[in-house]
NUBA-891588 format. One record per residue (C-alpha): y, z, x. Coordinates in steps of 0.05 Angstrom, whole numbers, padded with zeros to 5 digits, always signed. Layout:
# residues N
YZX ...
END
This chain:
# residues 167
-00853+00271-00412 -00877+00281-00483 -00895+00349-00511 -00968+00327-00516 -00970+00310-00442 -00936+00374-00421 -00983+00416-00463 -01043+00378-00437 -01030+00401-00366 -00994+00344-00330 -00987+00340-00255 -00945+00397-00227 -00940+00473-00227 -00947+00507-00293 -00888+00538-00327 -00925+00604-00327 -00939+00605-00252 -00866+00590-00237 -00843+00646-00284 -00891+00695-00251 -00870+00674-00181 -00796+00680-00196 -00805+00747-00231 -00842+00774-00170 -00788+00747-00124 -00732+00779-00164 -00771+00844-00167 -00774+00844-00091 -00698+00831-00088 -00686+00887-00138 -00731+00936-00100 -00695+00919-00035 -00628+00931-00068 -00651+00997-00098 -00680+01021-00031 -00617+01002+00007 -00573+01035-00045 -00614+01099-00042 -00605+01100+00034 -00529+01099+00030 -00525+01145-00030 -00527+01131-00105 -00495+01195-00129 -00424+01215-00143 -00384+01244-00086 -00318+01281-00083 -00281+01215-00075 -00320+01181-00131 -00383+01139-00132 -00419+01132-00066 -00430+01063-00035 -00498+01052-00067 -00480+01074-00137 -00464+01007-00169 -00515+00965-00129 -00569+01015-00148 -00556+01004-00222 -00551+00929-00214 -00618+00931-00178 -00648+00975-00232 -00626+00926-00287 -00652+00867-00246 -00718+00903-00237 -00725+00918-00311 -00708+00847-00331 -00756+00819-00279 -00811+00864-00304 -00798+00842-00376 -00802+00769-00353 -00866+00782-00316 -00899+00815-00377 -00874+00759-00422 -00901+00705-00375 -00970+00736-00376 -00968+00736-00452 -00950+00662-00454 -01014+00623-00466 -00983+00553-00471 -01002+00505-00415 -00935+00472-00402 -00916+00438-00338 -00854+00465-00305 -00839+00400-00269 -00879+00343-00240 -00889+00342-00165 -00846+00280-00159 -00788+00316-00193 -00797+00376-00148 -00796+00331-00086 -00728+00306-00108 -00703+00377-00112 -00732+00393-00044 -00699+00330-00015 -00632+00361-00032 -00648+00434-00022 -00676+00429+00049 -00617+00391+00079 -00569+00438+00043 -00605+00499+00072 -00601+00467+00142 -00527+00456+00130 -00517+00529+00113 -00554+00550+00176 -00514+00502+00220 -00444+00522+00195 -00439+00585+00239 -00459+00547+00301 -00425+00479+00295 -00371+00494+00245 -00361+00474+00173 -00327+00408+00187 -00380+00379+00233 -00436+00406+00190 -00404+00377+00127 -00395+00309+00160 -00469+00309+00180 -00491+00330+00111 -00448+00278+00076 -00472+00224+00124 -00545+00244+00116 -00541+00244+00040 -00503+00178+00037 -00552+00143+00084 -00617+00175+00063 -00609+00185-00012 -00552+00138-00029 -00575+00081+00017 -00502+00065+00036 -00488+00019+00094 -00467+00049+00161 -00393+00032+00159 -00382+00066+00091 -00426+00125+00111 -00387+00136+00176 -00320+00127+00142 -00334+00177+00086 -00370+00228+00130 -00309+00230+00176 -00255+00225+00123 -00279+00280+00076 -00280+00335+00130 -00213+00310+00157 -00181+00314+00088 -00213+00382+00077 -00186+00406+00143 -00115+00384+00127 -00118+00413+00057 -00146+00481+00075 -00122+00494+00146 -00053+00461+00142 -00031+00464+00070 -00065+00527+00043 -00068+00562+00111 -00140+00582+00099 -00182+00585+00162 -00253+00559+00155 -00309+00568+00206 -00300+00523+00266 -00349+00504+00320 -00345+00480+00392 -00322+00410+00375 -00261+00435+00337 -00246+00481+00396 -00249+00422+00444 -00201+00384+00399 -00154+00444+00395 -00159+00450+00320 
END
C-alpha cells in the first residue's frame, strides 16, 4: 500500500486505534501484576526480597511504558491504516488454530495436538493433498517423540492416546 493510500484512510483499523487498544491491554496486565505482587509482598524481608518484589517493579515499568504509549497515541494525528482487513484475516487464520492447539495440549497431549495442527495447516492453508498431509502430520510428531522422549529424555505432555499406546 502506498503512503498516500495509508494516509487517506484505507480499509482496516487505524494505527492509532490499535496503539490505544494495545496500550490499554498492557496497562490492565501491568495493573494485575502490580495488584498480585502487592498481595504477596513487595517489600524486603529478613531472607531478602519478598515474592512480589521483582514482579511489582516489572509491572510498574510496564504500566509507565503503556501510559507513555497511550499518551503518544492520542497525540498522533496521522490517519494511517494499521493493516487491511484481508491482512488481519490471514493473521487470524493462523492465530485461532494455534490458540486452539494450545488449549488442546493439556487434554489430548502435545503429539496428537501437533499432528492435528500440522494436518489442518497443510490441508487448509497449504492445500496439500491428503496422502502428503497424513504422512507429514504423523511423521513430525513421531520424530519429535523419538527426539525428545528417547534421545534427550525430556517428557512432554501426553494425552489418552499415548497412554493407550504405552508411550
